[in-house]
Rosetta silent file (secondary structure, phi, psi, omega in degrees, C-alpha in Angstrom):
SEQUENCE: MKGNSPVRIFYILLVGILLASAAPAVVGATDEGGSARPPAAMPFFDEQGEQIKETVPEVSIMVGLAGLGSPGSGFIAAADWLRSQQTSAGCFPWTPGGSCPPNTQGPSARGLLKAYQHTTSAIYKSAAEATGNYLVPNYPRTFTDGDPRFATHDPLFLEELSQVTGNSIYANFVQTHFWDKLTAGTYGESNDMDASEFGASVVSARALQGIVELSPWDLSATAIAAHVAGETAHRDALMAQVLAR
SCORE:     score description
SCORE:     0.000 S_00000001
   1 L     0.000  134.001  179.875 -161.867    9.096  -39.716 S_00000001
   2 L   -75.934  138.407 -174.895 -160.382    5.626  -40.615 S_00000001
   3 L   -59.639  -29.681 -176.011 -156.858    5.172  -39.349 S_00000001
   4 L   -98.109    6.424 -174.543 -155.571    3.993  -42.734 S_00000001
   5 L   -77.472  140.455  176.167 -157.175    6.634  -44.894 S_00000001
   6 L   -66.147  132.925 -177.471 -154.752    8.948  -46.769 S_00000001
   7 L  -132.881  154.020  177.867 -154.727   12.411  -45.233 S_00000001
   8 L   -78.806  163.204 -177.002 -152.949   15.641  -46.079 S_00000001
   9 H   -62.960  -24.042 -177.025 -150.122   16.966  -43.936 S_00000001
  10 H   -62.674  -25.519  173.917 -152.415   19.739  -42.755 S_00000001
  11 H   -56.276  -49.426 -175.862 -154.121   17.031  -40.588 S_00000001
  12 H   -66.739  -37.970 -179.033 -150.957   16.497  -38.727 S_00000001
  13 H   -64.247  -41.385 -176.996 -150.235   20.220  -38.422 S_00000001
  14 H   -68.257  -35.558  174.943 -153.791   20.862  -37.144 S_00000001
  15 H   -59.028  -37.920  177.906 -153.433   18.078  -34.591 S_00000001
  16 H   -59.316  -47.254  178.126 -150.426   19.921  -33.253 S_00000001
  17 H   -58.631  -41.820 -178.588 -152.589   23.054  -32.908 S_00000001
  18 H   -59.464  -31.939 -176.277 -155.278   20.983  -31.215 S_00000001
  19 H   -61.698  -31.567  178.513 -152.851   19.956  -28.528 S_00000001
  20 H   -88.984  -35.253 -172.809 -152.766   23.570  -27.324 S_00000001
  21 H  -104.254  -24.514 -178.092 -156.329   24.587  -28.069 S_00000001
  22 L    52.520   42.603  178.130 -158.306   21.362  -27.922 S_00000001
  23 L  -122.487  142.163 -175.977 -160.761   22.789  -30.457 S_00000001
  24 L   -73.473  154.031  179.421 -162.203   20.986  -33.434 S_00000001
  25 E  -148.406  156.719 -179.598 -161.348   22.167  -36.950 S_00000001
  26 E  -122.281  135.884  168.989 -162.277   21.258  -40.487 S_00000001
  27 E  -115.422  115.224 -174.751 -160.154   21.170  -43.563 S_00000001
  28 L  -102.672  165.572 -177.252 -162.340   21.205  -46.622 S_00000001
  29 L   -92.599   47.246  171.804 -161.602   20.650  -50.289 S_00000001
  30 E  -134.712  155.345 -179.100 -162.363   24.285  -51.155 S_00000001
  31 L   -86.192 -175.082 -173.046 -160.199   27.341  -51.348 S_00000001
  32 L   -67.256  -13.499  179.934 -160.568   30.514  -49.258 S_00000001
  33 L   -96.535   -2.100  178.018 -163.140   31.888  -51.746 S_00000001
  34 L    94.661   -3.021 -178.815 -165.325   28.776  -51.500 S_00000001
  35 L   -78.864  142.435  178.683 -164.411   27.406  -54.923 S_00000001
  36 E   -62.961  134.333  174.295 -163.935   23.656  -55.267 S_00000001
  37 L   -88.537  160.565 -179.624 -160.306   22.463  -55.549 S_00000001
  38 L   -56.238  136.111 -174.956 -159.376   19.881  -58.136 S_00000001
  39 L   -74.290  -21.805 -173.158 -160.448   16.419  -57.063 S_00000001
  40 L   -78.262  158.634  173.086 -157.325   14.631  -58.378 S_00000001
  41 L   -63.069  140.837 -174.906 -154.128   14.070  -56.374 S_00000001
  42 E  -127.186  147.961  176.375 -151.771   16.976  -56.862 S_00000001
  43 E   -69.943  147.755  179.759 -148.052   17.429  -56.366 S_00000001
  44 E  -121.953  145.144 -179.863 -147.201   19.546  -53.323 S_00000001
  45 E  -117.004  146.627  177.387 -144.151   21.786  -52.840 S_00000001
  46 L   -82.531 -175.155 -170.931 -142.542   22.830  -49.710 S_00000001
  47 L   -73.163   -4.007  177.586 -141.877   26.413  -48.555 S_00000001
  48 L  -116.063   13.886  173.028 -138.552   26.566  -50.434 S_00000001
  49 L    87.433    4.211 -179.416 -139.909   25.317  -53.725 S_00000001
  50 L   -90.184  132.376  178.609 -138.879   21.671  -53.518 S_00000001
  51 E   -67.652  124.923  173.877 -141.465   19.158  -54.625 S_00000001
  52 E   -72.347  136.854 -171.759 -142.570   16.665  -52.023 S_00000001
  53 E   -71.363  -25.423  174.736 -142.322   13.334  -53.681 S_00000001
  54 E   -78.244  153.399  173.471 -145.676   12.099  -52.493 S_00000001
  55 E   -95.237  158.664 -176.898 -148.805   13.599  -54.023 S_00000001
  56 E  -104.599  109.458  178.862 -151.496   15.202  -51.942 S_00000001
  57 L   -67.982  133.491 -178.879 -154.942   13.620  -52.231 S_00000001
  58 L   -89.183   87.627  179.082 -157.589   16.371  -52.285 S_00000001
  59 L  -116.742  149.784  174.905 -159.891   14.934  -49.691 S_00000001
  60 L   -89.907  124.479 -177.681 -162.216   16.601  -47.212 S_00000001
  61 E  -132.708  154.306  175.134 -161.471   15.582  -43.592 S_00000001
  62 E  -111.738  126.599  172.791 -162.720   16.449  -40.162 S_00000001
  63 E   -83.114   85.444 -177.925 -160.299   16.802  -37.317 S_00000001
  64 L  -132.021   86.886 -175.463 -162.745   15.314  -34.900 S_00000001
  65 L   -89.422  154.806  179.750 -161.080   13.033  -32.387 S_00000001
  66 L   -60.631  136.845  177.899 -162.940   11.163  -29.675 S_00000001
  67 L    82.608   18.483  176.904 -163.465   13.149  -26.516 S_00000001
  68 L   -65.587  -14.590  174.833 -163.114   16.583  -27.942 S_00000001
  69 L   -66.298  -21.763  178.255 -165.924   17.670  -25.670 S_00000001
  70 L  -112.716  118.121 -178.063 -163.354   17.500  -22.865 S_00000001
  71 H   -52.138  -40.397 -178.303 -160.193   19.594  -23.351 S_00000001
  72 H   -62.941  -51.449 -179.249 -158.159   17.130  -21.441 S_00000001
  73 H   -71.201  -24.236 -179.582 -159.123   14.021  -23.368 S_00000001
  74 H   -64.771  -54.307 -177.419 -159.132   15.948  -26.591 S_00000001
  75 H   -75.612  -20.888  175.797 -155.532   16.907  -26.787 S_00000001
  76 H   -68.096  -49.724  177.934 -154.445   13.585  -25.201 S_00000001
  77 H   -56.198  -46.246 -178.328 -156.252   11.726  -27.975 S_00000001
  78 H   -63.450  -40.640 -179.454 -154.709   14.002  -30.550 S_00000001
  79 H   -66.393  -38.202 -179.034 -151.231   13.505  -29.047 S_00000001
  80 H   -69.493  -38.794  177.881 -151.582    9.728  -28.868 S_00000001
  81 H   -65.864  -41.226 -177.973 -152.693    9.666  -32.555 S_00000001
  82 H   -66.283  -40.837  174.864 -149.859   11.885  -33.580 S_00000001
  83 H   -61.556  -31.674 -178.924 -147.350    9.747  -31.656 S_00000001
  84 H   -73.690  -12.904  179.563 -148.723    6.675  -33.325 S_00000001
  85 L   -89.464  -15.632 -178.170 -147.769    8.104  -36.741 S_00000001
  86 L   -70.706  137.570 -176.582 -144.093    8.573  -35.809 S_00000001
  87 L   -85.261  166.120  179.239 -141.652    6.111  -37.424 S_00000001
  88 L   -59.547  -26.297  178.182 -138.997    4.168  -35.547 S_00000001
  89 L   -74.745  -12.004 -178.583 -136.445    6.689  -36.965 S_00000001
  90 L    98.960   -4.380 -178.357 -138.258    9.516  -35.086 S_00000001
  91 L   -98.860  171.525 -178.943 -139.723   11.252  -38.142 S_00000001
  92 L  -116.234  134.078 -179.207 -143.251   11.858  -39.256 S_00000001
  93 L   -74.670  162.830  172.639 -144.717   10.730  -42.620 S_00000001
  94 L   -68.097  -47.113  173.173 -146.652   12.883  -45.038 S_00000001
  95 L  -129.467  156.444 -178.761 -149.428   10.323  -44.942 S_00000001
  96 L   -51.220  124.616  176.913 -149.843    7.321  -42.589 S_00000001
  97 L    84.468   -1.281 -177.049 -147.299    4.699  -43.679 S_00000001
  98 L   -92.799 -164.729 -178.374 -145.633    7.040  -46.194 S_00000001
  99 L   -83.293  164.783 -179.152 -142.190    8.690  -46.403 S_00000001
 100 L   -97.528   97.022  177.654 -140.910   11.481  -44.215 S_00000001
 101 L   -75.414  162.438 -174.695 -140.721   14.786  -46.075 S_00000001
 102 H   -64.937  -34.581 -171.192 -138.530   17.593  -44.690 S_00000001
 103 H   -94.325   12.611  177.639 -141.188   20.069  -43.746 S_00000001
 104 H   -90.613  -20.548 -158.746 -143.374   17.712  -41.721 S_00000001
 105 H   -76.952  -53.072 -176.262 -140.986   17.263  -38.769 S_00000001
 106 H   -57.020  -54.375 -175.839 -140.936   20.602  -36.807 S_00000001
 107 H   -61.395  -38.506 -179.271 -144.720   21.173  -36.712 S_00000001
 108 H   -69.097  -47.251 -177.957 -145.515   17.581  -35.795 S_00000001
 109 H   -69.053  -29.976  177.135 -142.895   17.143  -33.123 S_00000001
 110 H   -65.045  -34.993  175.672 -143.726   20.527  -31.620 S_00000001
 111 H   -58.955  -39.618  177.311 -147.247   19.256  -31.141 S_00000001
 112 H   -66.126  -39.179  178.771 -145.837   16.454  -29.028 S_00000001
 113 H   -62.145  -40.066  174.214 -143.633   18.879  -27.175 S_00000001
 114 H   -63.901  -39.286  179.249 -146.779   20.903  -26.269 S_00000001
 115 H   -61.531  -42.998  174.581 -148.504   17.720  -25.160 S_00000001
 116 H   -60.522  -41.449  179.959 -145.610   17.103  -22.751 S_00000001
 117 H   -65.074  -36.026  177.043 -145.848   20.618  -21.380 S_00000001
 118 H   -72.164  -35.599 -171.438 -149.491   20.131  -20.804 S_00000001
 119 H  -108.657  -23.567 -167.408 -149.322   16.671  -19.276 S_00000001
 120 L    59.071   20.443  175.757 -145.693   16.177  -18.143 S_00000001
 121 L   -75.139  122.935 -179.254 -146.031   12.668  -19.556 S_00000001
 122 H   -61.643  -21.650 -176.607 -142.565   11.404  -20.468 S_00000001
 123 H   -68.495  -34.744  177.329 -143.817    9.519  -23.448 S_00000001
 124 H   -70.607  -38.307 -179.698 -144.490   12.776  -25.306 S_00000001
 125 H   -65.828  -43.120  179.295 -141.155   14.281  -24.284 S_00000001
 126 H   -64.128  -38.480  178.351 -139.339   11.126  -25.495 S_00000001
 127 H   -65.724  -40.373  177.398 -141.193   11.193  -28.798 S_00000001
 128 H   -64.369  -44.497  178.141 -140.255   14.799  -29.319 S_00000001
 129 H   -58.385  -35.953 -178.566 -136.635   14.085  -28.455 S_00000001
 130 H   -64.778  -36.906  175.177 -136.662   11.307  -31.028 S_00000001
 131 H   -66.217  -45.131  178.503 -137.557   13.854  -33.742 S_00000001
 132 H   -57.699  -39.929 -177.224 -134.818   16.174  -32.436 S_00000001
 133 H   -77.796  -19.982  175.375 -132.305   13.291  -32.717 S_00000001
 134 H   -72.462  -35.233 -176.062 -133.557   12.508  -36.196 S_00000001
 135 H   -86.316  -27.888 -177.330 -132.824   16.122  -37.272 S_00000001
 136 L  -126.355  136.385    8.847 -129.576   16.599  -35.314 S_00000001
 137 L   -93.411   -3.092 -174.433 -126.706   16.210  -35.960 S_00000001
 138 L  -109.480   84.517 -175.198 -127.362   14.806  -39.437 S_00000001
 139 L   -64.537  132.101 -169.824 -130.061   17.068  -40.836 S_00000001
 140 L   -67.027  -15.381  179.856 -132.024   15.085  -43.461 S_00000001
 141 L  -130.160  132.004 -176.010 -132.002   17.785  -46.155 S_00000001
 142 E  -136.225  163.903  168.059 -128.932   19.703  -47.202 S_00000001
 143 L   -79.025  168.577 -174.923 -127.651   22.062  -49.824 S_00000001
 144 L   -59.609  -23.899  179.325 -125.137   20.716  -52.353 S_00000001
 145 L   -85.269   -0.422 -179.433 -122.241   21.756  -50.096 S_00000001
 146 L    95.963   -8.805  178.511 -123.678   19.659  -47.266 S_00000001
 147 L   -66.904  144.662  177.611 -125.011   22.552  -45.134 S_00000001
 148 E   -61.679  136.278  174.949 -128.443   21.936  -43.531 S_00000001
 149 L  -107.507   92.930 -169.517 -131.365   23.281  -45.533 S_00000001
 150 L   -69.360  137.525  164.096 -133.814   24.128  -42.783 S_00000001
 151 L   -74.232  147.209 -169.077 -137.606   23.770  -43.054 S_00000001
 152 L   -63.821  -25.250 -177.881 -139.107   26.989  -41.720 S_00000001
 153 L   -94.089  -12.845 -176.720 -140.660   25.405  -38.603 S_00000001
 154 H   -64.608  -39.679  178.638 -137.667   23.231  -37.499 S_00000001
 155 H   -57.552  -41.195 -178.033 -135.700   26.062  -35.837 S_00000001
 156 H   -66.896  -44.587  178.978 -138.576   26.889  -33.526 S_00000001
 157 H   -61.836  -44.936  179.860 -139.065   23.217  -32.597 S_00000001
 158 H   -64.690  -39.981  179.976 -135.320   22.748  -31.951 S_00000001
 159 H   -66.996  -44.966 -179.827 -134.994   25.879  -29.891 S_00000001
 160 H   -68.697  -34.284  175.340 -137.954   24.917  -27.740 S_00000001
 161 H   -60.709  -42.694  177.942 -136.767   21.297  -27.417 S_00000001
 162 H   -64.983  -37.064  178.337 -133.538   22.553  -25.873 S_00000001
 163 H   -66.474  -41.612 -175.567 -135.520   24.747  -23.454 S_00000001
 164 H   -76.648  -40.978 -176.283 -137.738   21.896  -22.357 S_00000001
 165 H   -90.536  -13.773 -174.489 -135.123   19.179  -22.108 S_00000001
 166 L    76.924    6.272  179.336 -132.163   21.235  -20.957 S_00000001
 167 L   -99.075  113.408 -172.799 -130.072   19.786  -23.732 S_00000001
 168 L   -79.095   -4.192 -172.923 -128.380   22.582  -25.651 S_00000001
 169 H   -60.940  -35.613 -173.852 -127.385   20.353  -28.595 S_00000001
 170 H   -73.083  -50.907 -179.590 -130.586   21.222  -30.537 S_00000001
 171 H   -63.814  -38.940 -179.399 -130.376   24.999  -30.106 S_00000001
 172 H   -63.061  -34.887  179.639 -126.611   24.958  -30.718 S_00000001
 173 H   -65.473  -41.043 -177.956 -127.183   23.157  -34.033 S_00000001
 174 H   -67.846  -47.297  179.289 -129.593   25.872  -35.158 S_00000001
 175 H   -53.067  -49.355 -173.382 -127.193   28.593  -33.956 S_00000001
 176 H   -70.676  -42.355 -171.080 -124.326   27.215  -35.907 S_00000001
 177 H   -98.646   -9.538 -176.618 -125.988   26.198  -39.156 S_00000001
 178 H  -129.033  -60.710 -176.004 -128.753   28.850  -39.376 S_00000001
 179 H   -65.117  -46.548 -179.827 -128.546   31.912  -37.206 S_00000001
 180 H   -62.518  -37.724  179.414 -124.766   32.423  -37.548 S_00000001
 181 H   -71.849  -32.611  173.289 -124.915   31.864  -41.280 S_00000001
 182 H   -66.395  -38.376  179.416 -127.767   34.359  -41.648 S_00000001
 183 H   -61.475  -42.308 -174.063 -125.684   36.846  -39.596 S_00000001
 184 H   -85.410   -9.755 -178.973 -122.741   36.337  -41.865 S_00000001
 185 L    72.470   32.934 -175.498 -124.931   36.381  -45.049 S_00000001
 186 L  -122.574   21.995  179.823 -123.635   32.911  -45.985 S_00000001
 187 E   -88.900  150.266  167.500 -126.853   30.742  -45.738 S_00000001
 188 L   109.177  174.693 -179.593 -128.329   28.955  -48.738 S_00000001
 189 L   -53.322  -40.907 -178.801 -127.314   27.076  -51.906 S_00000001
 190 L   -97.881    6.771  179.008 -125.006   29.927  -52.996 S_00000001
 191 L    56.359   45.577 -175.765 -123.915   30.813  -49.437 S_00000001
 192 L  -136.985   16.148 -174.905 -125.229   34.347  -49.964 S_00000001
 193 E  -104.343  134.440  165.951 -128.387   34.806  -47.894 S_00000001
 194 L   -98.232 -173.320 -177.386 -129.062   36.930  -44.814 S_00000001
 195 H   -63.501  -44.711  175.502 -132.358   36.755  -42.914 S_00000001
 196 H   -56.490  -45.322 -178.436 -134.108   39.217  -45.258 S_00000001
 197 H   -70.121  -40.588  178.536 -133.025   37.367  -48.339 S_00000001
 198 H   -61.322  -46.429  176.298 -134.041   34.038  -46.826 S_00000001
 199 H   -59.832  -40.216  177.362 -137.508   35.403  -46.021 S_00000001
 200 H   -62.158  -38.887  179.749 -137.832   36.839  -49.559 S_00000001
 201 H   -63.619  -35.828 -179.723 -136.886   33.429  -51.010 S_00000001
 202 H   -70.463  -42.709 -179.585 -139.690   31.741  -49.057 S_00000001
 203 H   -62.697  -42.211 -178.523 -142.216   34.281  -50.189 S_00000001
 204 H   -65.400  -37.424  177.259 -141.053   33.990  -53.814 S_00000001
 205 H   -65.939  -42.768  178.783 -141.311   30.202  -53.707 S_00000001
 206 H   -67.526  -31.752  179.698 -144.851   30.270  -52.382 S_00000001
 207 H   -65.815  -42.190  178.020 -145.759   32.940  -54.955 S_00000001
 208 H   -63.002  -27.640  178.081 -144.524   30.636  -57.786 S_00000001
 209 L   -83.318   -6.869 -177.115 -146.752   27.919  -56.350 S_00000001
 210 L    79.923   15.281  178.477 -149.692   30.282  -56.366 S_00000001
 211 L  -132.082   50.240  178.684 -150.072   30.214  -52.609 S_00000001
 212 H   -54.489  -28.052  179.773 -148.179   33.279  -51.469 S_00000001
 213 H   -61.629  -18.511 -178.944 -150.684   33.563  -48.637 S_00000001
 214 H   -83.461  -15.928 -177.257 -149.078   30.616  -46.944 S_00000001
 215 H   -62.761  -31.377  173.842 -145.678   32.374  -46.647 S_00000001
 216 H   -63.472  -36.277  178.538 -146.644   34.251  -43.412 S_00000001
 217 H   -65.192  -40.362  179.919 -147.385   30.907  -41.776 S_00000001
 218 H   -59.248  -58.479 -167.799 -144.002   29.608  -42.988 S_00000001
 219 H   -75.418  -27.825 -179.687 -142.038   32.651  -41.834 S_00000001
 220 H   -59.302  -39.354 -179.112 -143.888   33.357  -38.623 S_00000001
 221 H   -70.542  -35.292  178.936 -142.459   30.187  -37.000 S_00000001
 222 H   -70.020  -38.281  178.154 -138.913   31.140  -38.115 S_00000001
 223 H   -66.575  -39.255  176.948 -139.376   34.669  -36.721 S_00000001
 224 H   -66.796  -38.267  178.920 -140.625   33.356  -33.357 S_00000001
 225 H   -63.502  -37.912  174.542 -137.692   30.952  -33.297 S_00000001
 226 H   -60.037  -45.789  178.568 -135.343   33.993  -33.814 S_00000001
 227 H   -60.548  -47.359  177.794 -137.042   35.699  -30.912 S_00000001
 228 H   -59.020  -40.683  178.807 -136.683   32.688  -28.643 S_00000001
 229 L   -75.237   -2.041 -174.718 -133.016   32.461  -29.621 S_00000001
 230 L    76.884   13.605 -178.522 -132.395   36.152  -28.889 S_00000001
 231 L   -94.126   76.289 -171.574 -131.710   36.840  -32.557 S_00000001
 232 H   -70.438  -36.864 -179.268 -133.731   40.059  -32.682 S_00000001
 233 H   -61.595  -43.870  175.921 -132.224   41.370  -35.887 S_00000001
 234 H   -65.919  -39.749  175.055 -133.223   38.210  -37.721 S_00000001
 235 H   -55.882  -49.204 -175.412 -136.669   38.312  -36.137 S_00000001
 236 H   -66.781  -37.193 -175.889 -137.235   41.846  -37.353 S_00000001
 237 H   -70.257  -42.608  178.662 -135.939   41.078  -40.858 S_00000001
 238 H   -63.578  -44.207 -179.383 -138.252   38.003  -41.191 S_00000001
 239 H   -62.101  -36.761 -177.826 -141.168   39.929  -39.841 S_00000001
 240 H   -66.730  -33.524  173.126 -140.591   42.730  -42.330 S_00000001
 241 H   -60.751  -39.474 -178.759 -140.877   40.085  -45.103 S_00000001
 242 H   -70.932  -49.675 -174.498 -144.152   38.868  -43.671 S_00000001
 243 H   -70.882  -18.895 -178.970 -145.606   42.384  -43.222 S_00000001
 244 L   -79.935   -9.800 -175.740 -144.520   43.530  -46.748 S_00000001
 245 L   -97.430    0.000    0.000 -146.828   41.017  -48.388 S_00000001
């Protein structure tokens, strides 16, 4: 694949998965039933119904990096490519050279965190920390009252980043602005959501987009983050929303 070709965000997300599994994967321009998707660029929405400003080119791509025959070289190549896409601000673009949408950060940076755990190479740890510092303390997306509006995968990345680095600032940020607000039922634009209502809002947003099947992927990361943080009531409420669909 040419380095400057436009690619969908799923490429970046799958690279993160490859860091743990070192297995090739294909993202094709067909839906789960085998029908062709529209060839034109289409607007894409995040898990909370906000339109990403860039459009998503409907292209077929192979996640086939050099050296995938060897697990070691495979995920290192993937990690190096992923790190090369990171901006100087510490965020990850939707497409190479593009802007940094809110829901690209946690999945991408978590891939680098896993690369560090596999290799103990400080370059991956530093890159993951750069994303953590991009997100904390001035979260790039907020509600109108200034409260952070979390992408569903960011809490898991930030919780694990604190575990790996020993720096509690990332987990504390999630605790204060997400878990505690869900506990109080004061999360969201109207300050009225608990964990169950947040989960339902993600499912509803994906349903309106016609891709409700994606909501378990969204919410599974948040539920795992709650488990990591010891927020078992939130974990169970989020999983209930996943299992109800």
